[in-house]
N, C-alpha and C positions, 0 to 999 in steps of 0.2 A: 528370707521370704518377703519381707517388706520391700526390700530393694527390687526384687523380681516383679512384685506387683506394680511398683511405681514405674519401672521400665516398660512393662506391658501396657500400662495406662498411657504413658507418653507415646509409645509406638501406635496404639490404637487411635489416639487423638491426631497424630501426624498423618496416618493413613486416611482418616476421615477428612482432614483438611485437604489433603492431596486429591482425594476423590471429588470433593466439593469444587475445588479449583478446576479440575479436568472435565467434570461432567455437568457442572452448573454455571460457575462463574465464567468459564471460558466461552460459553455460548450465550452470554447475556446480550440482550438486544435493546439498548437504550434508545429512546426517541432522539433524533438528531435534526437540528436545523441550524442554518448559519448564525453565528454570533451577532451579526449585524446585516443590514440590508442596504448595499451600495452598488451602484453601477460598476460593472467590470471586475467585481471581486471573484477570486478563485478560492475555493475551500479545499481543505485537505481531503484526499481520497481515502485516508486510513488513519487509525490511531497509531501513535508510536513516536519515535525520535527521528529527527532529520539527520540522515547520514551523509548526504552530499547535495550540493547545488552546483550544477555545471552548465557552461555555455556549450551549445551545439554549433559547430562550424564545419562547413563542407562535409556534412554527413557523419561527423564523429565528435567524441568528447575526449579531451586530453587527460591522460592519467599521469600525474607527475611522478608517482612512485614507480611506474613502469617505464616512464620516459617515452611513451608512445601514445598515439591516438587510437581510441577504441571505437570501431564502427558502430553507429547507432543501431544497425541491424542485429548486432550481438546482444543488445539489451531488449529490443522489441521482439526478437526471434523471427522476424520476417522483414521483407523489403518495405521501405517507405518511399514516398515520392517527395518527401520534404527533407531538406538538408540543413536547415537553420532553426535555431530556437533555444530553449532551455530545458533542463531536466532536473528533477528533484527526487531523491530517494528517501523513503520512510521505512525504518525497521520496526516491525511489530513484534514485541516480546510476547511470551505466553501470558503475561499479565494484562495485555491490551485487548480491547474489543477487536475482533477479527473480521467484522463485516467491512466491506469496502463501499465507498460512496461516490456518487457523481459529483465532480468538482465544479461543474459549470453547466448551465442549461444547454442541452444539445440533443442530437440524435445519434444513435449507434450506426456508424458507417460499415464496420466490419469487425469480426472477431477471429482471432487466430490462436490456435493452441499449439505450443511446441512441447513435445514429449521428450523425456530424457531417460536413457537407460539407467543412469545413476544420478541421484541428487546429492550434491556435496553439502557438508555442514557449513552454515554461515559463520559460526563462531567456535573457537575452542573453549575448553572448560573455563580458563581464567577470563577470557574475553566475555563469556556468557555471564559470569559473576559480575564483572565490571560494568557491563551494559545493563543487565536486567536488575541487579540488586543495588549496585553502587550508582547507577544512573549516569555513567560516564561513557560517552561514545568513543568507538575506535574507528579507524579508517577502513571502511568496508567497500569502497568504490573499486570496481573492476576486479574483484576477487573471482576465483574460479566459479563459485556458486552463482555469482551475479551474471555471468555470461553463459553458463552451461546448464543450469538447473531448469526443470520444467517450469513453463510459464503460460499464462493466458493473457493475451494482449487485446484490449478493447479500444478500437479507434472511434473517436467522437468528433462531431463537428456541430457548431452552432454559434450564433452571435458574432460571426466573423472570425472565430477561433477554431483551429483544428488541434486535436490533442490525442494522446494515447495513454491509457492506464494499464500498466504492466503488473500483473499479479505473479510474484515469483515464489516458488515453493522452496522450503528448507528440506534438509535431509529426512526429517521425521514427519513431514507433512503427508497426511493420508490422501487428501484430495483438495483440489481447487474447484470450487463451485461457482458457476456463472448464472446470474439471475436475469440476464437481459438477452435480447436477440436483435439481429440486424433490422434497421429501420425503426426501432422503438424510440420514441421521444422520451427524454429524461429531464428532470428538474434538479435543482440543488438538493443534495443530501439523499437522493433516491439510491437505494442499494444496488450495487453492481454485482457483488459476489461475496464469497466467504472463503477464507483460507484457514485450514486447520493447523494448529500449533504455531511455532514461531515462523516468521516469513517476512517478506519485504514487498512494498508496492512502490513502483517508480511512476512518476507523472511526467510525461513528455509534452511540452507546450511548443507547438510549431509556430512560434512568433518571437521576434526579437524585442518586441515592445512589452516587456514584462518587468514589473517591479515587485521584488519579493519583500514580504513583511516578516519573515521568519529566518532563522539562521541555523547552522549546523549544531546538533546536540539539543535543539529545542524540542520540547514535547508538544505534539499537536494532536487534535482530536478530529477524526473523520467526520465529514459532513457538517462540521461546526467551526473549526479554526480557519480564519481567513489567512491564507499563506501568501497570496500574491494579488496583484491588480493588473489589469490589462485594459488598454484603450482600444477597443475593437471598432469604435465608431458607431456602435449601437448600444443604447442603454439596456442592460439586462438586470432585472431585479428578481429577488427570490419570491417564489410562490409556494403553495402547499405541495409537499412531496408525497406520493403514494406510500402507504405503509403496509398494505396487506399482501399476503402471498409472496413475501420476499425474504423469508427466514431460511434456516439451514435445510428445511425440507424441500426448497425449490429445486428445480432441475439443475443438473450439472452440465458443464460444457462438454461437447463431444470430443 
């Protein structure tokens, strides 16, 4: 009888913790601002661990594991007029904040939504344990989910820099929410969107003149961690970012 009571108590505590993580902790919305204020800095668009940093050449990114070049359009989900630059991917585990943030002062040029009939899982069970709980990254570049899952791509331009923030859904993601619209001016750390459950955000920088300050498997924090610097020819410093009406209740992308 005592053992049954103990097991029931443990199960009740586990369920309570799980519900707290899924209903409260997952939707937390901490205030974010860049960790420092310097010209040309680029901040992380999402919380999570860096899964890849790749050079874009002739409209593609080379995947050593596959032995072939992956067209940039397979990552953005739409055509781009730029063929050179850099890309960095950040995997957001269920333990990370799932809001996405503006990496650089800019304006929204366009927004594209790519739907998918089926979203593939990003990780298998062992990889999930390794990445989420053991905090050790695996090679996730150019996997099936990376190229075929649903995504929302936000093209930004400002301060001499063009970029794209790609919000990629996982198999269990219920919805990708977008909080911005075309023509909207944005500042550092202003919220771009929200992705439910585990997911990935790729940042495409259409410039060769980028110096990264982070590496693969490093933990970064959206709207806060400086991940790179760029010499755009125009000093861009951080200013106050709007905080209101940008939470999970904001409108979804169409």
